[in-house]
VODREN-777216 format. One record per residue (C-alpha): x, y, z; residue in three letters. Coordinates in Angstrom, 3 decimals. Each point is the difference from the previous one (the first is absolute). Example, Ala and Ser with C-alpha at 12.3 -4.5 7.8 and 13.67 -1.06 7.14 Angstrom:
BEGIN
{px = 12.300, py = -4.500, pz = 7.800, code = ALA}
{px = 1.370, py = 3.440, pz = -0.660, code = SER}
This chain:
BEGIN
{px = 153.628, py = 45.364, pz = 120.460, code = MET}
{px = -0.649, py = -3.598, pz = -0.864, code = LYS}
{px = -2.678, py = 0.989, pz = -2.525, code = ASN}
{px = 2.398, py = 2.470, pz = -1.562, code = LYS}
{px = 2.591, py = -2.746, pz = -0.511, code = LYS}
{px = -2.638, py = -2.223, pz = -1.567, code = VAL}
{px = -1.016, py = 2.788, pz = -2.396, code = VAL}
{px = 3.644, py = 0.618, pz = -0.953, code = ILE}
{px = 0.561, py = -3.727, pz = -0.517, code = PHE}
{px = -3.081, py = -0.292, pz = -2.220, code = ILE}
{px = 1.078, py = 3.089, pz = -1.951, code = PHE}
{px = 3.456, py = -1.397, pz = -0.807, code = PHE}
{px = -1.433, py = -3.434, pz = -0.663, code = PHE}
{px = -2.350, py = 1.459, pz = -2.602, code = LEU}
{px = 2.841, py = 1.916, pz = -1.638, code = ILE}
{px = 2.107, py = -3.171, pz = -0.245, code = ILE}
{px = -2.999, py = -1.920, pz = -1.303, code = LEU}
{px = -0.717, py = 2.672, pz = -2.605, code = LEU}
{px = 3.645, py = 0.031, pz = -1.094, code = PHE}
{px = 0.062, py = -3.769, pz = -0.416, code = ASN}
{px = -3.343, py = 0.067, pz = -1.792, code = TYR}
{px = 1.346, py = 2.455, pz = -2.550, code = ASN}
{px = 3.083, py = -2.172, pz = -0.407, code = SER}
{px = -1.780, py = -3.283, pz = -0.678, code = ILE}
{px = -3.283, py = 1.067, pz = -1.622, code = VAL}
{px = 0.541, py = 0.625, pz = -3.690, code = TYR}
{px = -1.685, py = 2.590, pz = -2.154, code = THR}
{px = -1.955, py = -1.123, pz = -3.080, code = CYS}
{px = 2.921, py = 0.938, pz = -2.239, code = TYR}
{px = 2.417, py = -1.929, pz = 2.197, code = GLN}
{px = -2.204, py = -3.083, pz = -0.232, code = ARG}
{px = 0.028, py = 0.330, pz = -3.779, code = ASP}
{px = 3.776, py = 0.454, pz = 0.058, code = PHE}
{px = 0.459, py = -3.220, pz = 1.994, code = ILE}
{px = -2.260, py = -1.769, pz = -2.524, code = PHE}
{px = 2.187, py = 1.339, pz = -2.850, code = ILE}
{px = 3.229, py = -1.173, pz = 1.641, code = CYS}
{px = -1.407, py = -3.466, pz = 0.674, code = ASP}
{px = -1.019, py = -0.362, pz = -3.651, code = ARG}
{px = 3.432, py = 1.187, pz = -1.211, code = ILE}
{px = 1.856, py = -2.486, pz = 2.196, code = ILE}
{px = -2.155, py = -2.932, pz = -1.116, code = GLU}
{px = -0.532, py = 0.923, pz = -3.672, code = SER}
{px = 2.578, py = 2.411, pz = -1.467, code = TYR}
{px = 1.865, py = -1.948, pz = -2.666, code = SER}
{px = 3.418, py = 1.666, pz = -0.019, code = PHE}
{px = 0.866, py = 0.226, pz = 3.685, code = ILE}
{px = 3.041, py = -1.902, pz = 1.278, code = SER}
{px = 0.404, py = -1.154, pz = 3.600, code = TYR}
{px = 2.392, py = 2.889, pz = 0.781, code = GLU}
{px = -2.350, py = 2.549, pz = -1.614, code = GLU}
{px = -2.911, py = -1.466, pz = 1.943, code = GLU}
{px = 1.789, py = 0.548, pz = 3.324, code = GLN}
{px = 0.851, py = 3.586, pz = -0.967, code = SER}
{px = -3.614, py = 0.516, pz = -1.050, code = PHE}
{px = -1.284, py = -1.175, pz = 3.404, code = ILE}
{px = 2.449, py = 2.293, pz = 1.805, code = LYS}
{px = -1.116, py = 3.048, pz = -2.024, code = ASN}
{px = -3.647, py = -0.976, pz = 0.435, code = ARG}
{px = 0.137, py = 0.645, pz = 3.747, code = ASP}
{px = 1.491, py = 3.463, pz = -0.576, code = LYS}
{px = -2.633, py = 0.922, pz = -2.579, code = TYR}
{px = -2.842, py = -1.216, pz = 2.195, code = LEU}
{px = 0.611, py = 3.011, pz = 2.247, code = LYS}
{px = -0.103, py = 2.353, pz = -2.990, code = LYS}
{px = -3.262, py = -1.513, pz = -1.202, code = ILE}
{px = -1.636, py = 0.874, pz = 3.344, code = ARG}
{px = 0.304, py = 3.698, pz = -0.925, code = ASN}
{px = -1.774, py = -0.343, pz = -3.376, code = CYS}
{px = -3.176, py = 2.069, pz = -0.025, code = ILE}
{px = -1.468, py = -0.879, pz = -3.398, code = ASP}
{px = 0.245, py = -2.389, pz = -2.968, code = ASP}
{px = 2.446, py = 2.152, pz = -1.945, code = ASP}
{px = 2.476, py = 0.108, pz = 2.852, code = GLU}
{px = -0.394, py = -3.715, pz = 0.653, code = PHE}
{px = 0.521, py = -0.957, pz = -3.670, code = VAL}
{px = 3.057, py = 2.256, pz = -0.206, code = LYS}
{px = 1.633, py = -1.533, pz = 3.111, code = GLU}
{px = -0.775, py = -3.581, pz = -1.016, code = VAL}
{px = 1.375, py = 0.437, pz = -3.525, code = ASN}
{px = 3.110, py = 1.671, pz = 1.385, code = LEU}
{px = 0.473, py = -3.106, pz = 2.144, code = PHE}
{px = -0.717, py = -2.368, pz = -2.928, code = LEU}
{px = 2.379, py = 1.907, pz = -2.304, code = SER}
{px = 2.856, py = -1.883, pz = 1.701, code = ASN}
{px = -1.212, py = -3.099, pz = -1.871, code = LEU}
{px = 0.587, py = 1.676, pz = -3.404, code = TYR}
{px = -3.096, py = -1.600, pz = -1.525, code = SER}
{px = -2.363, py = 1.887, pz = -2.269, code = ILE}
{px = -2.780, py = -2.513, pz = 0.673, code = HIS}
{px = 0.200, py = 0.139, pz = 3.778, code = THR}
{px = -1.737, py = 3.108, pz = 1.244, code = ARG}
{px = -3.029, py = 1.360, pz = 1.780, code = LEU}
{px = -2.366, py = 1.781, pz = -2.374, code = ASN}
{px = -1.746, py = 3.207, pz = 0.957, code = ASN}
{px = -3.793, py = -0.002, pz = 0.006, code = ARG}
{px = -0.273, py = 1.285, pz = -3.575, code = PHE}
{px = 2.326, py = -2.638, pz = -1.458, code = ASP}
{px = -1.539, py = -2.726, pz = 2.176, code = SER}
{px = -3.420, py = 0.694, pz = -1.456, code = TYR}
{px = 1.410, py = 0.339, pz = -3.523, code = ALA}
{px = 1.640, py = -3.436, pz = 0.231, code = ILE}
{px = -3.311, py = -1.487, pz = 1.116, code = TYR}
{px = -1.756, py = 1.604, pz = -3.000, code = GLU}
{px = 2.663, py = -1.242, pz = -2.436, code = VAL}
{px = -0.137, py = -3.565, pz = 1.320, code = TYR}
{px = -3.789, py = 0.013, pz = -0.058, code = LYS}
{px = 0.060, py = 1.320, pz = -3.560, code = ASN}
{px = 2.622, py = -2.518, pz = -1.185, code = VAL}
{px = -1.911, py = -2.875, pz = 1.631, code = SER}
{px = -3.175, py = 0.892, pz = -1.874, code = SER}
{px = 1.799, py = 0.418, pz = -3.341, code = GLU}
{px = 2.346, py = -2.979, pz = 0.165, code = GLN}
{px = -1.517, py = -3.106, pz = 1.568, code = LYS}
{px = 3.385, py = -1.697, pz = 0.494, code = GLU}
{px = 0.770, py = 2.680, pz = 2.616, code = TYR}
{px = -3.341, py = -0.240, pz = 1.796, code = GLU}
{px = 1.116, py = -2.749, pz = 2.406, code = GLU}
{px = 3.398, py = 1.611, pz = 0.554, code = LYS}
{px = -1.393, py = 3.390, pz = 1.065, code = PHE}
{px = -3.228, py = -1.215, pz = 1.590, code = LYS}
{px = 1.411, py = 0.014, pz = 3.517, code = TYR}
{px = 1.184, py = 3.614, pz = 0.109, code = ILE}
{px = -3.115, py = 1.281, pz = -1.809, code = VAL}
{px = -2.318, py = -1.805, pz = 2.432, code = SER}
{px = 2.008, py = 1.276, pz = 2.992, code = GLU}
{px = -0.309, py = 3.578, pz = -1.273, code = PHE}
{px = -3.739, py = -0.312, pz = -0.492, code = GLU}
{px = -0.652, py = -0.734, pz = 3.655, code = LYS}
{px = -2.054, py = 2.805, pz = 1.501, code = LYS}
{px = 2.525, py = 0.989, pz = 2.703, code = ASP}
{px = 2.704, py = 0.378, pz = -2.670, code = VAL}
{px = -1.944, py = 1.928, pz = -2.643, code = LEU}
{px = -1.312, py = 2.391, pz = 2.653, code = ASN}
{px = 3.578, py = 1.193, pz = 0.431, code = LYS}
{px = 0.129, py = 1.028, pz = -3.672, code = TYR}
{px = -3.103, py = 2.183, pz = -0.342, code = THR}
{px = 1.952, py = 3.228, pz = -0.559, code = LYS}
{px = 2.476, py = -1.655, pz = -2.410, code = VAL}
{px = -2.807, py = -0.940, pz = -2.397, code = LYS}
{px = -0.717, py = 3.694, pz = -0.500, code = ARG}
{px = 3.588, py = 1.089, pz = -0.584, code = ASN}
{px = 2.303, py = -2.166, pz = -2.119, code = LYS}
{px = 2.465, py = 2.702, pz = -1.090, code = THR}
{px = 2.780, py = -1.238, pz = 2.309, code = LYS}
{px = 0.219, py = -3.502, pz = -1.439, code = ILE}
{px = 3.286, py = -1.468, pz = -1.281, code = ASN}
{px = -0.330, py = -0.217, pz = -3.843, code = PRO}
{px = 1.020, py = -3.690, pz = 0.006, code = VAL}
{px = -3.146, py = -0.788, pz = 2.030, code = TYR}
{px = -2.328, py = 2.497, pz = -1.648, code = SER}
{px = -2.962, py = -0.983, pz = -2.165, code = LEU}
{px = 0.489, py = 3.269, pz = -1.893, code = GLU}
{px = 1.861, py = -0.259, pz = -3.308, code = THR}
{px = 3.183, py = 1.920, pz = -0.791, code = ASN}
{px = 0.104, py = 1.456, pz = -3.521, code = ASP}
{px = 3.808, py = 0.282, pz = 0.117, code = ASN}
{px = 0.682, py = -3.508, pz = 1.288, code = ASN}
{px = 0.944, py = -1.369, pz = -3.438, code = PHE}
{px = 2.075, py = 2.239, pz = -2.272, code = ARG}
{px = 2.112, py = -0.607, pz = -3.090, code = TYR}
{px = 2.041, py = 1.824, pz = -2.614, code = PHE}
{px = 2.490, py = -0.691, pz = -2.794, code = THR}
{px = 3.700, py = 0.408, pz = 0.768, code = ILE}
{px = 1.315, py = -0.823, pz = -3.495, code = ILE}
{px = -2.525, py = -0.069, pz = -2.823, code = GLU}
{px = -0.938, py = -3.543, pz = -1.084, code = ASN}
{px = 2.773, py = -1.428, pz = 2.205, code = LYS}
{px = -0.360, py = 0.594, pz = 3.754, code = ILE}
{px = -3.216, py = 0.549, pz = 1.925, code = GLY}
{px = -0.430, py = 0.867, pz = 3.678, code = TYR}
{px = -2.828, py = -1.049, pz = 2.357, code = ILE}
{px = -0.454, py = 1.217, pz = 3.586, code = ARG}
{px = -2.289, py = -1.743, pz = 2.526, code = ILE}
{px = -0.434, py = 2.000, pz = 3.248, code = GLU}
{px = -1.733, py = -2.728, pz = 2.012, code = ASN}
{px = -1.942, py = -3.238, pz = -0.438, code = LEU}
{px = -3.126, py = 1.120, pz = 1.862, code = ALA}
{px = -3.067, py = -2.098, pz = -0.721, code = HIS}
{px = -2.006, py = 3.133, pz = -0.837, code = ALA}
{px = 2.277, py = 0.788, pz = -2.960, code = ASN}
{px = -0.202, py = -3.370, pz = -1.751, code = ILE}
{px = -3.080, py = 0.584, pz = -2.153, code = ASN}
{px = 0.839, py = 3.614, pz = -0.884, code = VAL}
{px = 3.641, py = -0.769, pz = -0.784, code = ASP}
{px = -0.891, py = -3.030, pz = -2.142, code = SER}
{px = -1.266, py = 2.294, pz = -2.790, code = TYR}
{px = 3.198, py = 2.062, pz = 0.141, code = LYS}
{px = 2.131, py = -3.155, pz = 0.026, code = VAL}
{px = -1.697, py = -1.306, pz = -3.134, code = LYS}
{px = 0.491, py = 3.298, pz = -1.849, code = LYS}
{px = 3.598, py = 0.358, pz = 1.218, code = CYS}
{px = 1.035, py = -3.524, pz = -0.991, code = LEU}
{px = -1.559, py = 0.314, pz = -3.439, code = ASN}
{px = 2.137, py = 3.119, pz = -0.492, code = ASN}
{px = 3.147, py = -1.748, pz = 1.245, code = PHE}
{px = -0.465, py = -3.516, pz = -1.388, code = LYS}
{px = 2.567, py = 0.438, pz = -2.790, code = ASN}
{px = 2.565, py = 1.850, pz = 2.141, code = PHE}
{px = 3.329, py = -1.740, pz = 0.605, code = GLU}
{px = 0.079, py = 0.729, pz = 3.749, code = THR}
{px = -2.527, py = 0.745, pz = 2.761, code = LEU}
{px = 0.897, py = 1.425, pz = 3.406, code = ILE}
{px = -2.514, py = -0.626, pz = 2.799, code = ILE}
{px = 0.634, py = 2.166, pz = 3.070, code = ASP}
{px = -0.920, py = -1.502, pz = 3.394, code = LEU}
{px = 2.138, py = 2.340, pz = 2.084, code = ARG}
{px = -1.800, py = 1.501, pz = 2.967, code = GLY}
{px = -2.842, py = -2.473, pz = -0.506, code = ASN}
{px = -1.235, py = -1.209, pz = 3.415, code = TYR}
{px = -2.222, py = -2.661, pz = -1.550, code = GLY}
{px = -3.705, py = -0.609, pz = 0.456, code = GLY}
{px = -1.824, py = -2.838, pz = -1.725, code = ASP}
{px = 2.173, py = -2.625, pz = -1.739, code = SER}
{px = -2.804, py = -0.710, pz = -2.509, code = THR}
{px = 0.935, py = 3.356, pz = -1.570, code = TYR}
{px = 2.962, py = -1.727, pz = -1.643, code = PHE}
{px = -1.029, py = -3.687, pz = 0.066, code = THR}
{px = -3.498, py = 0.469, pz = -1.463, code = ASP}
{px = 0.126, py = 3.325, pz = -1.836, code = MET}
{px = 3.425, py = 1.434, pz = -0.947, code = PHE}
{px = 2.253, py = -2.951, pz = -0.812, code = LEU}
{px = -2.667, py = -2.059, pz = -1.857, code = PRO}
{px = -0.123, py = 2.857, pz = -2.537, code = MET}
{px = 3.768, py = -0.229, pz = -0.715, code = ILE}
{px = 1.210, py = -3.596, pz = 0.263, code = ILE}
{px = 0.511, py = -2.504, pz = -2.827, code = LYS}
{px = -0.541, py = -3.028, pz = 2.234, code = LYS}
{px = -1.462, py = -0.741, pz = 3.410, code = ASN}
{px = 2.179, py = 0.603, pz = 3.071, code = LEU}
{px = 0.262, py = -2.235, pz = 3.053, code = HIS}
{px = 1.855, py = 0.460, pz = 3.285, code = MET}
{px = 0.064, py = -2.169, pz = 3.129, code = GLU}
{px = 1.146, py = 1.083, pz = 3.446, code = ASN}
{px = -0.139, py = -1.439, pz = 3.463, code = TYR}
{px = -1.356, py = 2.155, pz = 2.803, code = SER}
{px = 0.866, py = -0.477, pz = 3.683, code = LEU}
{px = -2.389, py = 0.986, pz = 2.819, code = ILE}
{px = 0.523, py = 0.306, pz = 3.749, code = ARG}
{px = -3.630, py = -0.248, pz = 1.144, code = SER}
{px = -3.476, py = -0.650, pz = -1.354, code = ILE}
{px = -2.387, py = 2.878, pz = -0.576, code = THR}
{px = -3.723, py = -0.542, pz = -0.637, code = PRO}
{px = 0.587, py = 0.467, pz = -3.755, code = ALA}
{px = 2.885, py = -2.515, pz = -0.293, code = THR}
{px = -0.753, py = -2.966, pz = -2.284, code = LYS}
{px = 1.746, py = -3.062, pz = -1.477, code = ASN}
{px = 3.058, py = 0.030, pz = 2.239, code = ILE}
{px = 2.382, py = -2.794, pz = 1.003, code = LYS}
{px = 2.004, py = -0.672, pz = 3.143, code = ASP}
{px = 3.502, py = 1.487, pz = -0.341, code = ILE}
{px = 1.498, py = -2.931, pz = 1.921, code = LYS}
{px = -0.793, py = -2.194, pz = -3.002, code = LYS}
{px = 2.151, py = 1.984, pz = -2.452, code = ILE}
{px = 2.585, py = -2.807, pz = 0.032, code = ASP}
{px = -2.560, py = -1.975, pz = -2.004, code = ASN}
{px = -0.101, py = 2.796, pz = -2.596, code = ASN}
{px = 3.213, py = -0.466, pz = -2.013, code = ILE}
{px = -0.581, py = 3.146, pz = -2.081, code = GLU}
{px = -0.483, py = 2.275, pz = 3.016, code = LEU}
{px = 2.799, py = -1.630, pz = 2.005, code = LYS}
{px = 2.409, py = 0.530, pz = -2.903, code = ASP}
{px = -1.122, py = 3.648, pz = -0.300, code = LYS}
{px = 0.612, py = 0.672, pz = 3.687, code = LEU}
{px = 3.382, py = -1.768, pz = -0.009, code = LYS}
{px = 1.670, py = 0.388, pz = 3.404, code = LYS}
{px = -2.761, py = 2.270, pz = 1.324, code = GLN}
{px = -2.589, py = -2.771, pz = 0.448, code = SER}
{px = 0.818, py = -0.357, pz = 3.712, code = GLY}
{px = -0.443, py = 3.738, pz = 0.597, code = TYR}
{px = -3.243, py = -0.037, pz = -1.996, code = ILE}
{px = -1.480, py = -2.848, pz = 2.033, code = LYS}
{px = 0.758, py = 1.874, pz = 3.224, code = ASN}
{px = -1.402, py = 3.368, pz = -1.073, code = ARG}
{px = -2.947, py = -0.924, pz = -2.242, code = TYR}
{px = -2.993, py = -2.268, pz = 0.506, code = THR}
{px = -1.626, py = -0.525, pz = -3.410, code = TYR}
{px = 0.665, py = 0.306, pz = -3.706, code = TYR}
{px = -1.921, py = -0.149, pz = -3.264, code = TYR}
{px = 0.683, py = 0.337, pz = -3.705, code = LYS}
{px = -0.956, py = 3.194, pz = -1.786, code = LEU}
{px = -0.810, py = -0.170, pz = -3.718, code = TYR}
{px = -0.006, py = 3.059, pz = -2.272, code = THR}
{px = -1.412, py = -0.368, pz = -3.507, code = ASN}
{px = -0.289, py = 2.616, pz = -2.728, code = VAL}
{px = -2.185, py = -1.056, pz = -2.922, code = ILE}
{px = 0.476, py = 1.733, pz = -3.346, code = LYS}
{px = -2.967, py = 2.138, pz = -1.058, code = ASN}
{px = -1.512, py = -0.624, pz = -3.434, code = LYS}
{px = 0.716, py = 3.692, pz = -0.766, code = ASP}
{px = 3.652, py = -0.185, pz = 1.097, code = SER}
{px = 2.481, py = 1.817, pz = -2.237, code = ILE}
{px = 2.354, py = -2.995, pz = 0.535, code = GLU}
{px = 2.870, py = 2.402, pz = 0.394, code = TYR}
{px = 3.219, py = -1.279, pz = -1.554, code = ASP}
{px = 2.388, py = 2.794, pz = 0.995, code = GLY}
{px = 2.086, py = 0.573, pz = 3.122, code = LYS}
{px = -1.699, py = 0.765, pz = 3.318, code = LEU}
{px = 1.714, py = 1.960, pz = 2.755, code = TYR}
{px = -1.597, py = 0.517, pz = 3.440, code = PHE}
{px = 1.268, py = 2.807, pz = 2.242, code = LEU}
{px = 0.046, py = -0.633, pz = 3.768, code = ILE}
{px = 1.352, py = 1.766, pz = 3.087, code = ASP}
{px = -0.045, py = -0.059, pz = 3.799, code = GLU}
{px = -3.618, py = 1.232, pz = -0.087, code = ASN}
{px = -1.260, py = -2.842, pz = -2.192, code = THR}
{px = -1.966, py = -2.064, pz = 2.504, code = ALA}
{px = -2.733, py = -2.523, pz = 0.738, code = SER}
{px = -1.782, py = -1.240, pz = -3.134, code = SER}
{px = 2.246, py = 2.241, pz = -2.159, code = ALA}
{px = 3.037, py = -1.851, pz = 1.407, code = ALA}
{px = -1.815, py = -3.260, pz = -0.675, code = TYR}
{px = -0.528, py = 1.265, pz = -3.571, code = PHE}
{px = 3.793, py = 0.444, pz = -0.227, code = ALA}
{px = 0.553, py = -3.505, pz = 1.415, code = ALA}
{px = -2.278, py = -1.459, pz = -2.669, code = LEU}
{px = 1.854, py = 1.881, pz = -2.752, code = VAL}
{px = 3.357, py = -1.279, pz = 1.199, code = LYS}
{px = -1.107, py = -3.553, pz = 0.742, code = ASP}
{px = -1.662, py = -0.504, pz = -3.397, code = THR}
{px = 2.726, py = 1.957, pz = -1.842, code = LYS}
{px = -2.711, py = 2.196, pz = -1.495, code = LEU}
{px = 2.245, py = 3.044, pz = 0.126, code = GLY}
{px = 3.033, py = 1.685, pz = 1.542, code = ILE}
{px = -0.171, py = 1.806, pz = 3.356, code = LEU}
{px = 1.897, py = 3.296, pz = 0.157, code = VAL}
{px = 0.610, py = 2.280, pz = 2.992, code = GLY}
{px = 0.378, py = -0.665, pz = 3.733, code = ASN}
{px = -1.071, py = -2.823, pz = 2.310, code = ASN}
{px = -3.681, py = -0.041, pz = 0.873, code = THR}
{px = -1.155, py = 0.949, pz = 3.487, code = MET}
{px = 1.258, py = -2.455, pz = 2.660, code = PRO}
{px = -2.529, py = -2.421, pz = 1.468, code = GLU}
{px = -2.724, py = 1.200, pz = -2.341, code = SER}
{px = -0.869, py = -3.010, pz = -2.165, code = ILE}
{px = -3.100, py = -1.631, pz = 1.315, code = GLY}
{px = -3.449, py = -1.327, pz = -0.525, code = ASN}
{px = -2.895, py = 1.816, pz = 1.670, code = ASP}
{px = 1.032, py = 0.861, pz = 3.538, code = ALA}
{px = -1.785, py = -1.529, pz = 2.982, code = ALA}
{px = -2.572, py = 2.429, pz = 1.367, code = MET}
{px = -1.400, py = 0.482, pz = 3.478, code = TYR}
{px = -2.543, py = 2.447, pz = 1.402, code = ILE}
{px = 1.234, py = 1.360, pz = 3.306, code = LEU}
{px = -2.293, py = -0.919, pz = 2.905, code = PRO}
{px = -0.436, py = 3.499, pz = 1.438, code = MET}
{px = 0.518, py = 2.675, pz = -2.703, code = SER}
{px = -1.166, py = -2.275, pz = -2.879, code = LYS}
{px = 2.865, py = 1.274, pz = -2.170, code = LEU}
{px = 1.439, py = -2.384, pz = -2.596, code = LEU}
{px = 3.399, py = -1.591, pz = 0.610, code = LEU}
{px = 1.870, py = -1.590, pz = -2.905, code = ARG}
{px = 2.904, py = -2.416, pz = 0.545, code = ILE}
{px = 2.308, py = -1.558, pz = -2.562, code = ASN}
{px = -0.512, py = -3.585, pz = 1.143, code = ASP}
{px = 1.573, py = -1.744, pz = -3.003, code = GLU}
{px = 3.543, py = -0.462, pz = -1.223, code = LEU}
{px = -0.255, py = -0.673, pz = -3.726, code = ILE}
{px = 3.067, py = -1.866, pz = -1.204, code = LEU}
{px = 0.618, py = 1.821, pz = -3.234, code = SER}
{px = 2.617, py = -1.555, pz = -2.260, code = ASN}
{px = 2.042, py = 3.176, pz = 0.484, code = ASP}
{px = 0.658, py = -0.662, pz = 3.692, code = LEU}
{px = 3.493, py = -0.967, pz = 1.130, code = ASP}
{px = 0.053, py = -2.628, pz = 2.755, code = PHE}
{px = 3.547, py = 0.629, pz = 1.137, code = GLY}
{px = -0.963, py = 1.239, pz = 3.474, code = ASN}
{px = -3.051, py = 0.920, pz = 2.073, code = ASN}
{px = 0.039, py = 3.687, pz = -0.908, code = ARG}
{px = -0.034, py = -0.763, pz = -3.723, code = GLN}
{px = -2.671, py = -2.611, pz = 0.524, code = LEU}
{px = -2.385, py = 2.561, pz = 1.444, code = THR}
{px = 0.957, py = 2.768, pz = -2.392, code = ASN}
{px = -2.860, py = -0.116, pz = -2.501, code = GLY}
{px = 1.862, py = 2.171, pz = -2.535, code = VAL}
{px = -0.157, py = -0.382, pz = -3.798, code = ILE}
{px = 3.299, py = 0.929, pz = -1.615, code = TYR}
{px = 0.202, py = 1.704, pz = -3.413, code = PRO}
{px = 1.853, py = -1.612, pz = -2.907, code = ASN}
{px = 1.669, py = 3.355, pz = -0.633, code = ILE}
{px = 0.886, py = 2.167, pz = 3.022, code = PHE}
{px = -0.424, py = 3.743, pz = -0.589, code = THR}
{px = -0.599, py = 2.709, pz = 2.577, code = ASN}
{px = -3.565, py = 1.109, pz = -0.564, code = SER}
{px = -0.837, py = 3.714, pz = -0.115, code = ASN}
{px = -3.718, py = -0.143, pz = -0.750, code = LEU}
{px = -1.642, py = 3.291, pz = -0.900, code = ASN}
{px = -3.748, py = 0.003, pz = 0.677, code = ASP}
{px = -0.498, py = 2.286, pz = -3.016, code = ASN}
{px = 2.021, py = -2.183, pz = -2.344, code = LEU}
{px = -0.829, py = 0.684, pz = -3.662, code = ASN}
{px = 1.534, py = -0.137, pz = -3.483, code = TYR}
{px = 2.161, py = 3.086, pz = 0.634, code = ASN}
{px = 1.378, py = -1.128, pz = 3.391, code = THR}
{px = 0.432, py = -3.733, pz = -0.749, code = ALA}
{px = 3.611, py = 0.487, pz = -1.069, code = LYS}
{px = 0.868, py = 1.112, pz = 3.542, code = TYR}
{px = -1.341, py = -3.204, pz = 1.578, code = ASP}
{px = 2.806, py = -2.419, pz = 0.990, code = ASN}
{px = -2.009, py = -3.180, pz = -0.574, code = CYS}
{px = -1.282, py = 1.079, pz = -3.405, code = ILE}
{px = 3.487, py = 1.146, pz = -0.951, code = ASN}
{px = 1.424, py = -3.428, pz = 0.874, code = ALA}
{px = -2.529, py = -1.614, pz = -2.345, code = ILE}
{px = 0.658, py = 2.528, pz = -2.767, code = LEU}
{px = 3.712, py = -0.770, pz = 0.198, code = GLU}
{px = -0.719, py = -3.707, pz = -0.404, code = ILE}
{px = -2.576, py = 0.319, pz = -2.755, code = GLU}
{px = 1.240, py = 2.878, pz = -2.127, code = THR}
{px = 3.347, py = 1.253, pz = 1.336, code = ASN}
{px = -1.923, py = 3.259, pz = 0.282, code = PHE}
{px = 0.358, py = 2.209, pz = 3.071, code = LYS}
């Protein structure tokens, strides 16, 4: 009888032990999820104290969901659903195809443009570790699922143009600013601008453009149009240092920086509490010797899907008064430099986090929400109704183009 009681005791003890083990021992995906949350809390640039507390509360709920993930696809889906509450295009977990594509793009850019070699060296070297690359063997053989912004394949339809009114108004559409399209599009840009150089008005459509490589417009597109060099300066605020962070200053010393203190106005106290470092970001566009030195009016179309480097393109246009922005506000919290990148410890997937708040001259510092908005506002508000198959025959039905036609020709 005594032995029977001992056996029963051991049986229930093992059940309790097993239950507790399952409760406290995390799966590989859960470990990665905890890593992601820790990086968000310490690095994400737009999170307020209240949002941070809400984030932590939701994290504990999602941790249970993550336990049930059986593969990468399910894990990426759940994580990005969780991160979608941050409303940041730059903050997301990339699937294995896009993770590898980003590595290839950064490796390619580093070899082509030496000024980026130091900046991207960290993430490239991390990817090339044997335990990481071994996770991507199958991806190397199948690249059909890659996001076009990250792809090294060119897109023949990325740059399109047509005439709206003969010898008066020309239209240019840029789908994305992917690095792979720069060289191919440069030939089209040169031909297009030579055709349009004597037109009175040019419309450049950035609607639905999720960005890519900012050198598309700083080094290739704009240098072929401008009459004089362009220059823009912005301050960028950072919450934590990543291995690629360079030339930063202690945020607590901003009182010594009269220019930055004046820009922040009453928000300097909030900034010092929420951010750790800052640096100055310089954007220069140097006129190409083959520039058409366009002397007409430039209109740039933007909408809620204009994001990342395309939104930064819009910021440059507005800041330098190069042209007039028409349409809707750009995507919230989308302006940024290259996002901070981390390789997850277990799955080796690539996590990107928007770790910078770039203080564009379009930001309103009236309250905390506006401070962290990151939106570029158009000069002329018009509800955008972009048609992906926009052409000469359908242009008259486009709200943004119509608004410009009314201004320029009183033609509708």
